[in-house]
C-alpha positions as CSV (number, residue, x, y, z in Angstrom):
1,X,15.0,37.4,-1.6
2,X,14.7,33.8,-0.3
3,X,18.0,32.3,0.6
4,X,18.9,28.6,1.2
5,X,22.0,27.3,2.8
6,X,22.4,23.7,1.5
7,X,24.8,21.9,3.8
8,X,26.5,18.6,4.4
9,X,28.8,17.5,7.2
10,X,31.1,14.5,7.7
11,X,31.6,13.5,11.4
12,X,33.5,11.1,13.7
13,X,30.3,9.2,14.5
14,X,26.5,9.4,14.7
15,X,25.8,11.1,18.0
16,X,25.9,14.9,17.7
17,X,26.2,15.3,21.5
18,X,29.5,13.3,21.7
19,X,31.0,13.3,18.2
20,X,32.6,16.1,16.2
21,X,32.6,17.4,12.6
22,X,35.5,16.5,10.3
23,X,34.3,18.3,7.1
24,X,31.6,20.8,6.2
25,X,30.4,22.2,2.9
26,X,27.8,25.0,2.4
27,X,26.3,26.1,-0.9
28,X,24.2,29.3,-0.8
29,X,21.3,29.2,-3.2
30,X,18.6,31.7,-4.0
31,X,16.1,29.2,-5.5
32,X,17.4,29.9,-9.0
33,X,21.2,29.7,-8.9
34,X,24.2,29.2,-6.6
35,X,25.4,32.4,-4.9
36,X,28.4,31.2,-2.9
37,X,30.2,28.0,-1.9
38,X,32.3,27.2,1.2
39,X,34.0,23.9,2.0
40,X,36.7,22.9,4.5
41,X,38.0,19.9,6.4
42,X,37.9,20.4,10.2
43,X,40.1,19.2,13.0
44,X,37.8,17.3,15.3
45,X,40.3,17.4,18.1
46,X,40.0,13.7,18.5
47,X,40.9,10.5,16.6
48,X,38.8,9.5,13.7
49,X,37.6,5.9,14.1
50,X,38.9,3.5,11.5
51,X,35.3,2.5,10.4
52,X,34.5,6.2,9.7
53,X,37.7,6.6,7.6
54,X,36.6,3.5,5.6
55,X,33.3,5.3,4.8
56,X,34.5,8.9,4.2
57,X,38.1,8.5,3.3
58,X,39.0,11.2,5.9
59,X,41.8,10.2,8.2
60,X,43.7,11.8,11.1
61,X,46.5,12.9,8.9
62,X,44.2,14.8,6.6
63,X,42.7,16.9,9.4
64,X,45.8,17.4,11.5
65,X,46.4,20.9,10.2
66,X,42.8,21.8,9.3
67,X,41.1,24.6,11.2
68,X,39.1,23.8,14.3
69,X,35.4,24.5,14.3
70,X,35.7,27.7,16.3
71,X,38.0,29.1,13.6
72,X,35.3,29.0,11.0
73,X,32.3,29.5,13.2
74,X,31.9,33.2,12.4
75,X,32.1,32.5,8.7
76,X,29.4,29.8,9.0
77,X,27.1,32.2,10.9
78,X,27.5,34.9,8.4
79,X,27.0,32.6,5.4
80,X,23.8,31.1,6.7
81,X,22.4,34.3,8.3
82,X,18.8,34.8,7.1
83,X,18.9,31.5,5.2
84,X,16.8,28.3,5.4
85,X,19.0,25.4,6.4
86,X,18.7,22.6,3.8
87,X,20.2,19.1,4.0
88,X,19.5,15.5,3.1
89,X,18.3,14.2,6.5
90,X,18.5,17.7,7.8
91,X,18.2,16.8,11.5
92,X,21.5,15.0,11.4
93,X,23.5,17.9,9.9
94,X,21.7,20.6,11.8
95,X,22.1,18.9,15.2
96,X,25.9,18.5,14.7
97,X,26.3,22.1,13.7
98,X,24.1,23.3,16.6
99,X,26.1,21.2,19.1
100,X,29.4,22.6,17.8
101,X,28.1,26.1,18.4
102,X,26.7,25.1,21.8
103,X,30.2,24.1,22.9
104,X,31.2,27.7,22.1
105,X,28.3,29.1,24.1
106,X,26.4,30.2,21.0
107,X,22.8,29.3,20.2
108,X,22.7,28.5,16.5
109,X,19.1,28.5,15.1
110,X,17.9,28.4,11.6
111,X,14.6,27.3,9.9
112,X,15.1,23.8,8.4
113,X,14.2,21.9,5.3
114,X,14.9,18.2,4.7
115,X,15.3,17.0,1.1
116,X,14.5,13.5,2.2
117,X,11.0,14.6,3.3
118,X,10.5,16.8,0.3
119,X,11.6,14.1,-2.1
120,X,9.1,11.6,-0.6
121,X,6.4,14.2,-1.2
122,X,7.4,15.5,-4.6
123,X,8.6,12.1,-6.1
124,X,6.4,9.5,-4.4
125,X,6.8,5.8,-5.0
126,X,10.6,5.5,-5.3
127,X,12.1,2.4,-3.7
128,X,14.6,4.4,-1.6
129,X,15.2,8.1,-0.8
130,X,18.9,7.8,0.3
131,X,21.1,10.4,-1.4
132,X,23.1,7.7,-3.3
133,X,19.9,6.1,-4.6
134,X,18.4,9.4,-5.6
135,X,21.6,10.3,-7.4
136,X,21.4,7.1,-9.3
137,X,17.7,7.5,-10.1
138,X,18.0,11.1,-11.4
139,X,21.5,10.6,-13.0
140,X,23.1,13.2,-10.7
141,X,26.9,13.1,-11.1
142,X,29.1,13.3,-8.0
143,X,32.7,12.3,-7.8
144,X,32.6,10.9,-4.2
145,X,29.9,9.9,-1.8
146,X,30.3,10.7,1.9
147,X,32.4,13.8,1.2
148,X,30.8,17.0,2.2
149,X,31.2,19.1,-0.9
150,X,30.3,16.4,-3.3
151,X,27.2,15.4,-1.3
152,X,26.2,19.1,-1.0
153,X,26.4,19.6,-4.7
154,X,24.3,16.5,-5.3
155,X,21.8,17.8,-2.8
156,X,21.8,21.2,-4.7
157,X,20.8,19.4,-7.9
158,X,18.2,17.4,-6.1
159,X,16.8,20.6,-4.5
160,X,16.6,22.3,-7.9
161,X,14.6,19.4,-9.3
162,X,12.2,19.7,-6.3
163,X,11.9,23.5,-6.9
164,X,11.1,22.8,-10.6
165,X,8.0,20.9,-9.7
166,X,4.8,22.9,-10.0
167,X,3.9,22.7,-6.3
168,X,7.4,22.9,-5.1
169,X,7.5,26.4,-3.7
170,X,4.2,26.2,-1.9
171,X,5.1,22.8,-0.4
172,X,8.5,24.1,0.7
173,X,6.9,27.1,2.5
174,X,4.6,24.7,4.4
175,X,7.5,22.5,5.4
176,X,9.6,25.4,6.6
177,X,6.8,26.9,8.7
178,X,5.2,23.7,9.9
179,X,2.0,24.5,8.0
180,X,1.6,28.0,9.6
181,X,0.6,31.0,7.6
182,X,1.6,34.4,9.0
183,X,-2.1,35.3,9.2
184,X,-2.8,32.5,11.7
185,X,-0.2,33.6,14.2
186,X,-1.0,35.8,17.2
187,X,-0.5,39.5,16.3
188,X,2.8,39.9,18.1
189,X,4.3,36.5,17.4
190,X,6.3,36.2,14.2
191,X,7.6,33.2,12.3
192,X,11.1,34.5,13.0
193,X,10.4,34.5,16.7
194,X,9.2,30.9,16.5
195,X,12.2,29.7,14.5
196,X,14.5,31.3,17.1
197,X,13.1,29.0,19.9
198,X,15.4,26.0,20.6
199,X,14.5,22.5,19.6
200,X,15.0,21.3,23.2
201,X,13.1,19.6,26.0
202,X,11.5,22.0,28.5
203,X,8.5,24.0,29.6
204,X,6.9,26.9,27.7
205,X,4.6,29.7,28.8
206,X,2.1,31.7,26.7
207,X,1.4,35.3,28.0
208,X,-1.4,37.8,27.5
209,X,-1.2,41.5,27.0
210,X,-0.8,42.1,30.8
211,X,2.1,39.6,30.9
212,X,-0.1,37.0,32.8
213,X,0.6,33.4,31.9
214,X,-2.5,31.9,30.3
215,X,-1.0,28.5,29.4
216,X,1.9,26.3,30.6
217,X,3.0,23.3,28.5
218,X,5.8,20.8,28.3
219,X,7.5,19.3,25.3
220,X,10.5,17.3,24.2
221,X,10.8,19.8,21.4
222,X,9.6,23.3,22.5
223,X,9.8,24.9,19.0
224,X,7.9,22.0,17.3
225,X,5.2,22.0,20.0
226,X,4.6,25.8,19.6
227,X,4.4,25.5,15.8
228,X,1.8,22.7,16.4
229,X,-0.2,24.9,18.7
230,X,-0.4,27.8,16.3
231,X,-1.1,25.6,13.3
232,X,-4.0,24.0,15.0
233,X,-7.3,25.1,13.3
234,X,-9.6,23.4,15.8
235,X,-11.6,25.5,18.4
236,X,-8.9,24.5,21.0
237,X,-6.2,25.9,18.7
238,X,-8.1,29.1,18.2
239,X,-8.4,29.5,22.0
240,X,-4.7,28.9,22.4
241,X,-4.0,31.8,19.9
242,X,-6.5,34.2,21.3
243,X,-4.9,36.8,23.5
244,X,-1.4,35.5,23.2
245,X,1.1,38.4,23.0
246,X,4.3,36.9,24.2
247,X,5.9,33.5,24.9
248,X,8.7,32.4,27.1
249,X,10.3,29.0,27.9
250,X,12.7,27.2,30.2
251,X,15.0,24.5,28.7
252,X,15.3,21.5,31.1
253,X,17.0,18.9,29.0
254,X,15.4,16.2,31.2
255,X,11.9,15.1,30.4
256,X,11.3,14.2,34.1
257,X,12.3,17.7,35.2
258,X,10.0,19.2,32.5
259,X,7.1,17.1,33.8
260,X,7.8,18.2,37.4
261,X,8.2,21.8,36.5
262,X,5.1,21.9,34.3
263,X,2.9,20.3,37.0
264,X,4.2,22.7,39.7
265,X,3.9,25.8,37.5
266,X,0.3,25.0,36.6
267,X,-0.5,24.9,40.3
268,X,1.5,28.0,41.1
269,X,0.3,30.2,38.2
270,X,-3.2,28.7,37.7
271,X,-3.3,29.6,33.9
272,X,-6.8,30.0,32.7
273,X,-6.5,27.8,29.6
274,X,-5.0,24.9,31.7
275,X,-7.8,25.4,34.3
276,X,-10.5,25.2,31.6
277,X,-9.0,22.0,30.1
278,X,-8.8,20.3,33.6
279,X,-12.5,21.2,34.2
280,X,-13.5,19.5,31.0
281,X,-11.2,16.5,31.4
282,X,-11.5,15.1,34.9
283,X,-9.2,12.1,35.5
284,X,-10.6,9.1,37.3
285,X,-9.1,8.2,40.7
286,X,-9.1,5.6,43.4
287,X,-9.3,7.1,46.9
288,X,-9.2,5.6,50.4
289,X,-10.5,6.6,53.8
290,X,-11.2,5.0,57.2
291,X,-14.8,4.7,58.3
292,X,-16.2,5.2,61.9
293,X,-15.8,1.4,62.6
294,X,-12.1,1.4,61.6
295,X,-12.5,-0.3,58.2
296,X,-10.2,1.0,55.4
297,X,-12.7,1.9,52.7
298,X,-12.0,2.4,49.0
299,X,-13.8,4.6,46.4
300,X,-13.5,5.7,42.8
301,X,-14.5,9.0,41.3
302,X,-13.3,12.2,39.8
303,X,-10.2,14.1,40.8
304,X,-12.1,17.1,42.2
305,X,-11.0,19.6,44.9
306,X,-13.9,18.3,47.1
307,X,-12.8,14.7,46.8
308,X,-9.2,15.5,47.3
309,X,-10.0,17.4,50.5
310,X,-12.0,14.5,52.1
311,X,-10.2,11.5,50.7
312,X,-6.7,10.2,50.2
313,X,-5.7,9.9,46.6
314,X,-4.1,6.5,45.8
315,X,-4.0,6.4,42.0
316,X,-5.4,8.2,39.0
317,X,-6.6,7.1,35.6
318,X,-7.5,8.6,32.2
319,X,-11.2,8.0,32.9
320,X,-13.5,7.4,35.9
321,X,-14.6,4.1,34.3
322,X,-10.9,3.0,34.1
323,X,-10.6,3.6,37.9
324,X,-13.8,1.7,38.6
325,X,-12.7,-1.3,36.5
326,X,-9.3,-1.5,38.2
327,X,-10.9,-1.1,41.7
328,X,-13.4,-3.9,40.8
329,X,-10.5,-6.2,39.8
330,X,-8.6,-5.5,43.1
331,X,-11.7,-6.2,45.2
332,X,-12.3,-9.5,43.4
333,X,-8.7,-10.5,43.6
334,X,-8.3,-9.8,47.4
335,X,-11.9,-10.8,48.4
336,X,-12.6,-7.3,49.7
337,X,-16.1,-6.1,50.5
338,X,-17.9,-4.5,47.5
339,X,-19.9,-2.2,49.8
340,X,-16.8,-0.9,51.6
341,X,-15.4,-0.3,48.1
342,X,-18.5,1.6,47.0
343,X,-19.2,-1.0,44.3
344,X,-22.4,-2.1,46.1
345,X,-25.2,0.3,47.1
346,X,-26.5,-1.9,49.9
347,X,-26.9,-0.4,53.3
348,X,-26.2,-3.7,55.1
349,X,-24.7,-7.0,53.8
350,X,-23.4,-6.7,50.3
351,X,-24.6,-9.2,47.6
352,X,-21.2,-10.9,47.5
353,X,-21.5,-11.8,51.2
354,X,-24.6,-13.9,50.3
355,X,-22.7,-15.9,47.7
356,X,-19.7,-16.4,50.0
357,X,-17.4,-14.0,48.1
358,X,-17.1,-11.4,50.9
359,X,-15.8,-12.4,54.4
360,X,-18.3,-10.2,56.2
361,X,-16.6,-6.9,56.9
362,X,-19.9,-5.2,55.8
363,X,-21.8,-6.9,58.7
364,X,-18.9,-6.8,61.2
365,X,-18.1,-10.6,61.0
366,X,-14.5,-9.8,59.8
367,X,-12.4,-7.6,62.1
368,X,-11.1,-4.3,60.9
369,X,-7.5,-5.5,61.5
370,X,-7.9,-8.6,59.3
371,X,-9.8,-6.7,56.6
372,X,-7.4,-3.7,56.5
373,X,-4.5,-6.1,56.0
374,X,-5.9,-7.3,52.7
375,X,-6.8,-3.7,51.7
376,X,-3.1,-2.8,52.3
377,X,-2.1,-5.7,50.1
378,X,-4.4,-4.5,47.3
379,X,-3.2,-0.9,47.6
380,X,0.5,-2.0,47.5
381,X,-0.2,-3.0,43.9
382,X,-1.2,0.5,42.8
383,X,0.2,2.8,45.5
384,X,2.6,5.3,43.9
385,X,4.3,6.7,47.0
386,X,8.0,7.2,47.1
387,X,10.4,5.8,49.7
388,X,14.0,6.1,50.6
389,X,16.6,8.8,49.9
390,X,18.2,9.1,46.5
391,X,19.1,11.3,43.6
392,X,18.0,10.7,40.0
393,X,20.6,11.8,37.5
394,X,19.3,12.7,34.0
395,X,20.2,14.7,30.9
396,X,21.2,18.3,31.4
397,X,20.6,21.5,29.5
398,X,23.9,21.1,27.7
399,X,26.9,18.8,27.4
400,X,28.4,20.5,30.4
401,X,25.8,19.7,33.0
402,X,23.4,17.0,34.3
403,X,20.0,17.4,35.9
404,X,19.5,16.1,39.5
405,X,16.1,15.2,41.0
406,X,16.1,14.6,44.8
407,X,14.0,12.3,46.9
408,X,14.6,12.5,50.6
409,X,12.9,10.2,53.0
410,X,10.2,9.5,50.4
411,X,9.5,13.2,49.7
412,X,10.3,15.1,46.6
413,X,13.1,17.5,47.4
414,X,13.4,19.5,44.1
415,X,15.5,19.5,41.0
416,X,18.7,21.3,39.9
417,X,21.7,21.1,37.7
418,X,25.4,20.3,38.4
419,X,28.5,20.7,36.3
420,X,29.7,17.4,35.0
421,X,33.3,18.4,35.6
422,X,32.8,19.5,39.2
423,X,33.2,16.0,40.7
424,X,30.2,16.6,43.0
425,X,28.3,13.5,42.0
426,X,29.7,11.6,44.9
427,X,28.9,14.2,47.5
428,X,25.3,14.2,48.8
429,X,25.6,17.6,50.4
430,X,26.6,19.3,47.1
431,X,23.8,17.5,45.3
432,X,21.2,18.6,47.9
433,X,22.6,22.2,47.8
434,X,22.0,22.4,44.0
435,X,18.3,21.5,44.2
436,X,15.7,24.2,43.6
437,X,13.1,24.2,46.4
438,X,9.9,23.1,44.6
439,X,6.5,24.7,44.7
440,X,4.3,22.4,46.8
441,X,2.9,19.9,44.4
442,X,1.1,16.7,45.6
443,X,1.4,15.2,42.1
444,X,5.2,15.2,42.1
445,X,5.7,11.8,43.8
446,X,3.3,10.2,41.3
447,X,5.1,11.8,38.4
448,X,8.5,10.6,39.6
449,X,7.1,7.1,40.4
450,X,5.5,6.7,37.0
451,X,8.6,8.0,35.1
452,X,10.8,5.6,37.0
453,X,8.4,2.7,36.3
454,X,8.4,3.5,32.6
455,X,11.7,1.8,32.0
456,X,13.9,4.9,31.3
457,X,16.9,3.3,33.1
458,X,17.9,6.5,34.8
459,X,21.0,6.6,37.0
460,X,20.2,6.8,40.8
461,X,22.5,7.6,43.7
462,X,21.4,6.6,47.2
463,X,22.3,8.6,50.2
């Protein structure tokens, strides 16, 4: 029997990670009728803001003697066990409940359905899909808005209207399972297994029958990304599913840590699907080297093992043509020699020397010292090397910790986690001690540089 847990919560604010639940209501439904109802105020163990009281009518006095979340947690688990979590704007309610359980050290995981999304699909063209406007549109009676039980009962009636539509059940199944049919899943991976994976940022691994990792990926939402992989009907998607017997993951919390871990793990494990994708999708690069006459030369090409062995990688690009275009722009801007930048195939003076746009490095008229100074100026615009010693502090795996990424004398020193209550954020020795020694990854400095340049406004601590 299919079971739905239709839920609404009232809270002290909008951020699940920092605010708390003040009221919860749960209606258990089998798709035909209501089976059970649960509702209670909750003591959030903090003051309720005046603005929230104006919206919900719930004040500090009302919750002073109400149970705390941990006192009803077991009942919530038992009520919703085996049920699909249904709510109007489900992400909001689900994240609050998940965070409350996380504070207790418990991972709460349920498949979800959002009646906002379902309403848009089943009742297209309405001016608004807020619960209050849908109640008005359908004539759904509810005594009070922004109270958990009343909003839950209104959502129940809305959900029953959705179920009554001819395509309702089929559409709902697709929404719950992200479009995956059981038959499309690898033999040993079930929908229940996928639903149990956290909706968190991290790195995931696909394993074959021998336990070997055949693919490593990174996502801000591991569960969602895996659903997307297994729902993909393209040849790439088929390849991802073939031979997968097990999956594993590591929650990082921090996107930067996930990027660093993914890159290092691909190099350490050499998964065959990642290798195949890299062979098909070479990135363009700008390289540098010094010739026998002491001139600093530039070149563009593919990021191959052969080029990486002979040349120094300066920057990479989505395509070789992108690298060539940027190199051409730098050469023109700094009046560099087109032949020494591999943009002119001449074996003597380059064409631009004849039109006075090259200062003659190609024929020895300009000294290596003078020429190389301008090359360094050009490279400074694109060089993505790290410098200095500092820690980057980012999101952790839970509310109780923070991630720490270390850069020491311009070198990537690893990442780790530290308890937010330990007071160690002012102690460089403790922060260095918490770092996991990284697998050698020449791409790590570029990853850190690009992430810091993307405007994420991360906290840094110099040492």
